[in-house]
C-alpha positions in Angstrom: -20.9 -1.2 15.4 -21.3 -2.5 11.8 -24.5 -3.7 10.2 -23.4 -6.4 7.9 -26.8 -7.1 6.3 -27.3 -3.4 5.5 -23.7 -2.9 4.2 -23.8 -6.1 2.1 -27.0 -4.8 0.4 -25.2 -1.5 -0.3 -22.3 -3.2 -2.0 -24.8 -5.4 -3.9 -26.6 -2.3 -5.2 -23.3 -0.6 -6.2 -22.1 -3.7 -8.1 -25.4 -4.3 -9.8 -25.4 -0.7 -11.1 -22.0 -1.3 -12.8 -22.8 -4.7 -14.1 -24.4 -3.8 -17.5 -21.7 -1.4 -18.6 -19.4 -2.9 -21.2 -21.1 -6.3 -21.0 -20.2 -8.6 -23.9 -22.6 -10.7 -25.9 -21.5 -13.8 -24.0 -23.4 -12.5 -21.0 -20.5 -13.2 -18.7 -17.5 -10.9 -19.5 -17.1 -7.2 -19.8 -14.8 -5.0 -21.9 -14.1 -1.6 -20.5 -10.9 -0.3 -22.1 -9.1 2.7 -20.7 -9.9 6.1 -22.2 -13.0 4.9 -24.1 -16.6 5.8 -23.9 -17.3 2.6 -22.0 -14.8 3.6 -19.3 -16.4 7.1 -19.3 -19.8 5.5 -18.5 -18.2 3.7 -15.5 -16.7 7.0 -14.2 -20.0 8.9 -14.7 -21.9 6.3 -12.7 -19.3 6.5 -9.9 -19.8 10.3 -9.8 -23.6 9.8 -9.6 -23.2 7.3 -6.8 -20.9 9.5 -4.8 -23.0 12.6 -5.2 -26.1 10.7 -4.2 -24.3 10.0 -0.9 -23.6 13.7 -0.4 -20.0 13.7 -1.4 -18.1 16.2 -3.5 -16.7 15.0 -6.8 -14.1 16.3 -9.2 -11.9 15.2 -12.1 -8.2 15.8 -12.5 -6.2 16.8 -15.6 -5.8 13.2 -16.9 -9.4 12.1 -16.3 -9.2 10.4 -13.0 -12.3 10.8 -10.9 -12.6 11.5 -7.2 -15.2 11.6 -4.5 -14.3 13.5 -1.3 -15.8 13.6 2.2 -13.8 16.8 2.7 -11.4 18.9 0.7 -9.2 19.3 3.8 -5.5 18.3 3.6 -3.7 16.1 4.4 -6.1 13.4 3.4 -6.3 9.7 3.1 -6.8 8.4 -0.5 -8.5 5.1 -1.3 -8.3 4.1 -4.9 -8.5 1.6 -7.7 -9.6 1.5 -11.3 -12.8 1.0 -13.4 -11.4 -0.3 -16.7 -10.9 -3.9 -17.6 -9.0 -6.2 -20.0 -10.8 -7.4 -23.1 -13.4 -10.0 -22.0 -12.5 -9.4 -18.4 -14.3 -9.8 -15.1 -16.5 -7.4 -13.1 -14.5 -7.4 -9.8 -11.0 -6.5 -10.9 -10.8 -2.8 -10.1 -14.4 -1.8 -9.3 -14.3 -3.8 -6.0 -11.7 -1.3 -4.7 -13.6 1.8 -5.9 -16.9 0.5 -4.5 -15.3 -0.6 -1.3 -13.7 2.9 -0.9 -17.1 4.5 -1.4 -18.7 2.4 1.2 -15.9 3.2 3.6 -16.5 6.9 3.2 -20.3 6.4 3.8 -19.5 4.4 7.0 -17.1 7.1 8.3 -19.8 9.8 7.6 -22.5 7.8 9.4 -20.2 7.3 12.4 -19.7 11.1 12.6 -15.9 10.7 12.2 -14.3 13.8 10.7 -11.5 12.1 8.8 -10.5 13.8 5.5 -10.8 10.9 3.0 -11.1 10.7 -0.8 -11.8 7.9 -3.2 -10.1 7.8 -6.6 -11.2 5.9 -9.7 -8.1 5.9 -11.8 -8.1 5.7 -15.6 -6.5 3.0 -17.7 -4.9 0.8 -15.1 -4.9 -2.2 -17.5 -2.5 -2.3 -20.4 -5.1 -3.8 -22.8 -5.7 -0.6 -24.8 -2.4 1.2 -25.0 0.1 -1.5 -24.0 0.9 0.5 -20.8 -0.5 -0.1 -17.3 -1.4 2.3 -14.5 -1.6 5.3 -16.9 -4.0 7.4 -14.9 -2.2 7.0 -11.6 1.2 7.0 -13.2 0.8 10.4 -14.9 -0.3 12.2 -11.6 2.5 10.6 -9.6 5.3 11.3 -12.0 5.9 7.6 -12.8 4.8 8.3 -16.4 5.9 11.4 -18.3 4.8 13.0 -21.6 8.0 11.6 -23.2 7.3 8.1 -22.1 3.7 8.0 -23.5 4.6 9.4 -26.9 5.0 5.9 -28.4 1.8 4.4 -27.2 -1.2 3.7 -29.5 -4.6 2.3 -28.8 -6.0 -0.9 -30.1 -7.7 1.2 -32.8 -4.3 2.6 -33.9 -5.0 6.1 -32.5 -2.0 7.6 -30.7 -2.4 8.1 -26.9 -1.4 11.8 -27.4 -4.2 12.3 -29.8 -6.7 10.7 -27.5 -5.5 13.1 -24.7 -5.7 16.1 -27.0 -9.2 15.2 -28.1 -10.4 14.8 -24.5 -8.8 18.0 -23.3 -6.4 16.2 -20.9 -2.9 17.3 -20.1 0.3 15.2 -20.6 2.0 17.4 -18.0 -0.5 17.4 -15.2 0.0 18.8 -11.7 1.4 16.2 -9.3 -1.1 14.9 -6.8 -0.4 16.4 -3.4 -1.7 16.6 0.2 -1.6 12.8 0.7 -1.4 11.4 4.2 -1.7 7.8 3.1 -2.9 5.7 0.1 -4.9 2.4 0.4 -6.3 0.0 -2.1 -8.6 -3.0 -1.9 -8.3 -5.5 -4.7 -9.2 -9.1 -5.5 -6.1 -11.3 -5.1 -6.1 -12.5 -8.7 -4.6 -15.7 -7.4 -5.7 -18.7 -5.3 -3.6 -18.4 -2.1 -6.3 -16.9 0.1 -9.0 -19.3 -1.1 -6.7 -22.4 -0.8 -5.6 -21.4 2.8 -9.1 -20.3 3.8 -8.0 -16.8 4.7 -10.3 -13.9 4.6 -7.9 -11.0 4.0 -4.4 -10.6 2.5 -2.2 -7.8 3.8 0.0 -6.9 0.9 3.7 -6.5 1.7 5.1 -5.8 -1.7 4.2 -5.6 -5.4 6.3 -7.5 -7.9 8.1 -5.7 -10.7 7.9 -7.1 -14.2 10.6 -7.1 -16.8 9.4 -7.9 -20.3 11.4 -9.0 -23.3 10.9 -9.9 -27.0 13.1 -12.7 -28.2 13.5 -13.2 -31.9 14.9 -16.5 -33.0 16.1 -16.7 -36.6 16.6 -20.2 -38.0 16.1 -21.4 -41.6 12.8 -22.2 -43.2 13.2 -25.4 -45.2 11.1 -28.2 -46.6 9.9 -30.4 -43.7 10.1 -33.6 -45.7 13.5 -33.1 -47.4 15.5 -31.7 -44.5 17.0 -34.3 -42.1 16.5 -33.8 -38.4 20.2 -33.3 -37.7 20.5 -30.6 -40.4 17.8 -28.3 -39.3 17.9 -24.8 -37.7 14.4 -25.0 -36.3 13.5 -21.7 -34.6 10.4 -23.1 -33.0 12.2 -26.0 -31.4 14.7 -23.5 -30.0 11.8 -21.5 -28.6 10.3 -24.6 -27.1 13.5 -25.4 -25.2 13.8 -21.8 -24.1 10.2 -21.7 -22.7 10.8 -24.8 -20.7 14.2 -23.5 -19.4 12.5 -20.3 -18.3 10.0 -22.3 -16.3 12.9 -23.9 -14.4 14.7 -20.6 -13.9 11.7 -19.0 -12.3 11.0 -22.0 -10.1 14.4 -21.7 -8.6 13.8 -18.1 -7.4 11.5 -17.3 -4.4 8.4 -15.3 -5.1 9.2 -15.2 -8.8 7.5 -16.2 -12.0 8.3 -16.4 -15.7 5.7 -16.6 -18.5 5.9 -16.8 -22.2 2.5 -15.7 -23.2 3.2 -14.7 -26.8 4.5 -16.9 -29.7 4.6 -15.8 -33.3 5.8 -18.5 -35.7 6.8 -17.9 -39.3 5.9 -19.2 -41.9 3.6 -21.2 -39.7 3.0 -23.8 -42.4 2.6 -27.5 -41.8 5.2 -28.6 -44.3 7.9 -26.0 -43.5 10.6 -26.0 -40.8 9.9 -22.9 -38.8 12.5 -20.2 -39.8 11.5 -17.4 -37.5 9.9 -17.4 -34.1 9.3 -14.5 -31.8 8.3 -15.0 -28.2 7.3 -12.5 -25.5 8.8 -13.1 -22.0 7.4 -11.7 -18.8 9.7 -12.1 -15.7 8.3 -11.0 -12.3 9.7 -10.9 -8.8 9.4 -8.9 -5.6 13.2 -8.1 -5.5 15.5 -6.6 -8.1 18.1 -9.2 -7.2 15.8 -12.0 -8.3 15.0 -10.2 -11.5 18.7 -9.7 -12.2 19.4 -13.4 -11.7 16.5 -14.5 -13.8 17.4 -12.1 -16.6 21.1 -13.2 -16.5 20.1 -16.9 -16.6 17.6 -16.2 -19.4 20.3 -14.5 -21.6 22.9 -17.2 -21.0 20.4 -20.0 -21.6 19.1 -18.5 -24.8 22.6 -18.1 -26.2 23.5 -21.7 -25.3 20.4 -23.3 -26.8 20.6 -21.2 -30.0 24.3 -22.0 -30.5 23.6 -25.7 -30.3 20.7 -25.5 -32.8 22.3 -23.1 -35.3 19.7 -20.4 -34.5 20.5 -16.7 -34.2 18.8 -14.9 -31.3 18.0 -11.2 -30.6 16.9 -10.3 -27.1 15.1 -6.9 -26.8 14.0 -5.4 -23.5 10.5 -4.0 -24.0 9.3 -2.6 -20.6 9.7 -3.0 -16.9 9.2 -1.5 -13.5 11.0 -2.1 -10.2 9.4 -4.1 -7.4 7.7 -1.9 -4.8 7.8 -2.4 -1.0 4.7 -1.1 0.8 4.7 0.7 4.1 5.8 -1.5 7.1 3.8 0.8 9.4 0.6 0.4 7.4 1.2 -3.4 7.0 1.4 -3.6 10.8 -1.7 -1.4 11.3 -3.8 -3.3 8.8 -2.7 -6.6 10.4 -3.6 -5.2 13.9 -7.0 -4.2 12.6 -7.8 -7.6 11.2 -6.8 -9.1 14.6 -9.0 -6.6 16.5 -12.0 -7.6 14.3 -11.3 -11.3 14.5 -10.8 -11.5 10.7 -8.2 -14.1 9.5 -5.4 -12.6 7.4 -2.0 -13.4 6.0 0.9 -11.1 4.9 1.6 -11.8 1.2 3.2 -10.2 -1.9 1.3 -9.3 -5.0 2.5 -10.8 -8.2 0.3 -8.5 -10.3 0.7 -4.7 -10.7 -1.7 -2.2 -9.2 -2.2 1.5 -9.0 -0.8 1.2 -5.4 2.6 0.6 -6.8 2.8 4.3 -8.0 2.3 5.9 -4.5 5.1 4.7 -2.2 7.4 7.6 -3.3 4.7 10.1 -2.2 3.2 8.6 0.9 2.8 5.6 3.1 0.9 3.0 1.0 -1.1 -0.1 2.1 -3.1 -2.7 0.3 -5.6 -5.4 1.1 -6.5 -8.5 -1.0 -9.8 -10.4 -0.9 -10.1 -13.9 -2.3 -11.4 -14.6 -5.8 -13.0 -17.9 -6.7 -10.4 -20.4 -7.9 -8.0 -17.6 -8.4 -9.6 -16.7 -11.7 -9.2 -13.1 -12.9 -9.0 -11.3 -16.2 -11.8 -13.6 -17.3 -15.5 -13.4 -17.4 -15.7 -16.2 -14.8 -14.0 -14.0 -12.2 -16.0 -14.1 -9.0 -15.5 -12.6 -5.5 -17.6 -12.5 -2.4 -19.1 -9.2 -1.3 -19.0 -10.5 2.2 -15.2 -10.7 1.9 -15.1 -7.3 0.4 -17.1 -6.0 3.3 -14.6 -7.5 5.8 -11.8 -5.6 3.9 -13.8 -2.4 4.2 -14.2 -3.0 8.0 -10.5 -3.6 8.4 -9.7 -0.4 6.5 -12.3 1.5 8.6 -10.5 0.4 11.8 -7.1 1.3 10.3 -8.0 4.8 9.0 -9.5 5.8 12.4 -6.1 5.0 14.0 -3.6 6.8 11.8 
């Protein structure tokens, strides 16, 4: 039924066309920030690709781009994004868009009249405005004009000004007519590769809670201040970071990361007087997030009291964990079995556009392995053969719903 040699060549051609856009001087990574001219180039190329295959294309009020085999409703939507983080990889996002386009081609060639559209969403990454899934969030109601007022780009330009300049709307019409939403994405972890599994059927998407913790001690001379008389903010931060590691390890399917540390005055001969850390808690259940947050707050207070440091904990952002459709999880699993493709059901620790669609329609997601689990990095690699297997699984599923 499928011609793997032909279809792998198609995927190769699609990917190679995207490769040069946003390429960095290192020759490895790309930077394709949301709502920039580079991201525009990605969307323009997607439009040309889709139209060359005979599909209808259009753009919505926030700049998301679509290719449609039919404008009939209800329809199945397959989507992902085309932007990247700074110095990111080439597979995170585009794999899903390209896979969706090939799926639509295969359905057309098979003579199957299944209304299907492929979406390339804007600004899924938070790298430019500090907010993720902006394109999909605005059209699903997860983001509102009020929520985006505070965001500014890396160049300091407010998000609202960027939208005005581009002629977009902060109050777009909600997407409608959906029968189901699917997304293919690289795993961005190493579970599939380590277990030698071809496909991941995603069961849920973890929700993050992010905090800024300011630790105020006392900056003093490093030589003249005895160890027992210090209020060292950085030492308090070090204890908190290690404690968070233990807190997350005790919770199933949960992680905690301190990826930001700002130390003041950051001088070799001064006891650190002020340290700010950024904390990212993630889990697939609200109960786990609640327990981790509670343990974090208790631990921070205890450590700081012992060290004579004064903490301020500020919640900065967060979204609830999302469960995907049990019906589609079963259908995708059945399709993998029918095709003889190995799979495992698994949660996603990273956020995706798919997390915005469960309130509107049944939502399903497939992972493919990425080499050594590396993502958000120019060394990110994935096999087009694995992507092709995911497309075939999705082909089988959409013909049976």
